[in-house]
C-alpha positions in Angstrom: -3.2 7.9 24.4 0.4 6.8 25.6 1.8 3.4 24.1 5.4 3.0 24.9 6.4 6.7 24.6 4.5 7.0 21.8 1.2 9.4 21.7 -1.5 8.2 19.4 -4.6 10.7 18.6 -8.3 9.8 18.0 -11.4 11.8 15.9 -14.7 11.4 17.4 -15.4 8.6 15.3 -12.6 6.4 16.6 -10.4 7.0 14.1 -6.3 7.6 14.4 -5.5 10.9 13.4 -1.8 11.0 14.6 1.0 9.0 16.0 3.2 10.8 17.4 6.5 8.5 17.6 8.9 8.6 20.4 11.7 10.4 17.2 12.1 11.0 13.9 8.9 11.3 11.2 5.4 11.5 12.8 2.4 10.3 11.1 -1.0 12.1 10.6 -4.2 10.8 9.3 -7.1 12.8 7.8 -10.5 11.1 6.7 -14.0 12.2 5.0 -17.5 11.8 6.6 -17.6 8.2 5.9 -14.2 7.6 7.9 -12.6 6.7 4.3 -8.6 7.9 4.8 -8.1 10.9 2.6 -4.8 11.5 3.3 -1.6 10.0 5.2 1.4 12.0 5.6 4.8 10.8 7.2 6.7 13.9 8.4 7.1 16.8 10.7 3.4 17.8 10.2 0.1 17.2 8.3 0.4 20.1 6.2 3.7 19.9 5.0 5.0 20.9 2.1 8.0 18.3 1.7 7.0 15.1 3.6 9.2 12.0 3.8 6.0 10.7 2.5 2.2 10.8 1.6 -0.6 9.1 0.3 -3.8 10.9 -1.0 -7.4 9.1 -2.4 -10.2 10.5 -3.8 -13.5 8.8 -4.0 -16.9 8.5 -5.9 -20.3 9.1 -4.3 -20.5 5.8 -3.8 -17.4 5.7 -1.6 -15.4 3.8 -4.3 -12.2 5.2 -4.6 -10.5 5.8 -8.0 -7.9 8.1 -8.3 -4.2 8.1 -5.5 -2.1 10.1 -5.5 1.5 9.3 -3.7 4.6 11.7 -3.2 8.1 10.6 -1.4 11.3 12.3 -0.9 13.7 11.0 -2.9 17.1 12.3 -2.0 16.1 15.8 -1.4 13.4 15.3 -4.7 10.0 15.1 -4.0 8.6 12.5 -6.1 5.0 11.8 -7.4 3.4 8.9 -8.4 -0.7 8.4 -9.6 -3.3 5.3 -9.6 -6.4 5.6 -11.5 -9.0 2.8 -10.0 -11.9 1.8 -11.8 -13.6 -1.0 -10.3 -11.2 -4.4 -11.2 -9.0 -2.1 -13.2 -6.3 0.3 -12.1 -3.6 2.0 -14.2 -0.2 3.8 -13.0 1.9 5.9 -14.6 5.6 6.5 -13.8 6.6 8.5 -11.2 7.3 12.4 -12.0 10.6 12.9 -13.4 11.7 9.4 -14.3 11.6 7.5 -17.6 9.2 4.8 -16.9 6.2 2.8 -17.8 2.7 2.9 -17.6 1.3 -0.3 -15.5 -2.3 -1.5 -16.4 -3.5 -3.8 -14.0 -6.4 -6.2 -14.2 -8.0 -8.5 -11.6 -9.5 -11.6 -13.0 -9.8 -12.7 -9.4 -8.1 -12.3 -5.5 -5.4 -14.5 -6.9 -4.7 -13.7 -10.4 -3.8 -10.7 -12.0 -3.3 -9.5 -15.8 -0.6 -7.0 -16.2 -0.2 -4.7 -19.0 3.4 -2.2 -19.7 3.0 0.9 -21.9 6.0 2.9 -22.9 4.7 5.9 -20.9 5.7 8.3 -23.8 4.3 7.0 -26.8 1.7 4.3 -25.3 3.6 1.3 -27.1 2.7 -1.7 -25.7 6.3 -3.4 -23.7 4.9 -6.6 -22.2 1.6 -8.4 -20.9 1.4 -11.2 -18.7 0.0 -12.9 -15.6 0.4 -13.3 -12.3 -0.7 -15.3 -9.7 -0.7 -14.1 -6.0 0.1 -16.6 -3.9 -1.4 -16.1 0.2 -0.9 -16.9 3.9 -4.3 -18.0 5.8 -4.7 -14.1 6.4 -4.5 -13.3 3.3 -1.3 -11.8 2.8 0.8 -12.0 -0.2 3.8 -14.9 0.5 4.8 -15.0 -3.1 4.3 -13.6 -6.7 4.6 -16.1 -9.4 4.0 -16.5 -13.2 1.9 -18.4 -14.9 4.5 -21.5 -15.0 5.3 -21.1 -11.4 8.5 -19.0 -11.4 8.9 -16.3 -8.3 8.6 -13.0 -9.6 10.9 -10.6 -7.4 11.5 -12.2 -3.9 9.5 -13.9 -1.6 7.6 -11.8 1.3 6.2 -12.3 4.3 4.5 -10.4 7.2 4.2 -11.3 10.8 1.3 -11.9 12.6 0.8 -8.6 14.0 1.3 -7.1 9.9 4.8 -5.9 10.2 7.1 -7.0 7.2 9.9 -9.4 8.0 11.9 -11.8 6.2 10.5 -14.3 4.0 12.4 -17.1 6.6 10.5 -15.4 9.3 14.3 -15.1 11.1 14.0 -11.5 11.1 12.2 -8.2 10.6 12.5 -7.3 6.7 16.1 -5.7 6.5 16.9 -2.9 4.4 18.8 -4.9 1.4 15.1 -6.8 1.0 13.1 -4.0 1.7 15.0 -1.9 -1.1 13.9 -5.0 -3.6 10.7 -5.0 -2.8 10.2 -1.4 -3.4 12.2 -1.2 -6.5 9.4 -3.9 -7.4 6.3 -2.3 -5.6 4.7 -1.0 -8.4 4.9 -4.1 -11.3 4.7 -6.7 -8.6 3.9 -6.0 -5.0 1.2 -3.8 -5.0 -0.7 -4.9 -1.6 0.1 -5.1 2.5 -1.2 -7.1 5.2 -4.0 -9.1 4.7 -4.4 -7.4 1.0 -6.2 -4.6 2.5 -5.1 -2.3 0.1 -8.4 -3.3 -2.2 -10.8 -2.4 0.3 -9.2 1.2 1.3 -8.5 0.1 5.0 -5.3 1.6 6.6 -3.7 -1.0 8.9 -0.9 0.1 11.5 1.7 -3.0 12.4 2.7 -0.8 15.0 -0.3 -1.2 16.9 -2.0 -4.5 15.5 -5.1 -2.6 14.3 -6.9 -0.8 12.1 -6.5 2.7 12.3 -10.4 3.9 10.6 -12.6 2.7 13.6 -12.9 -0.5 10.6 -14.9 -3.4 12.3 -13.1 -6.6 11.7 -15.3 -10.0 11.1 -13.4 -13.5 10.4 -16.1 -15.5 8.8 -15.3 -19.0 8.8 -11.3 -17.6 8.1 -12.3 -15.5 5.6 -11.0 -11.7 5.8 -13.6 -9.2 6.1 
């Protein structure tokens, strides 16, 4: 399939396996027998050892994700970040080579999370707090606040097709805003368009569709 100079490749199950961009890095996706995405690679090839970015996922026999591994290039150095998922609980360590915190998250509901930060080396508790997720009508997070209503980080927004935009809707997200978002990604912003990261689905905003053959049902306005 060709779309404005971009080639898309699919497997027999209808999953997108490659987004061949007209310029720059391509995106490669692989899946397990259940069409759960196993790996997403942004770079020159699916098997490159120095990707611009890569995400890998592992699933239990019931198809529930229990482990995630992020890899990315940071000024020529490959960094990695591990996340363990256990139902409504998840824990993320600091990236390799970085003196950071271990972040534990427990989802009390779709709108409330309890966060605990621990010293990565000694395991001592640094802080514990709640954060409240405010969603738009599609389920995408527009803002994250504390229990008092103060906004944590920056307000965020997605356009109707899933692309990130400025919180005032004036334009696509600029480099400065994206830098702020990425700096807070581990502790504040962990999900994307329609919060689909919870379900392990892969959404491609450039195509305005899910990449893994996922059937979307909107029942009385609820995201399925």
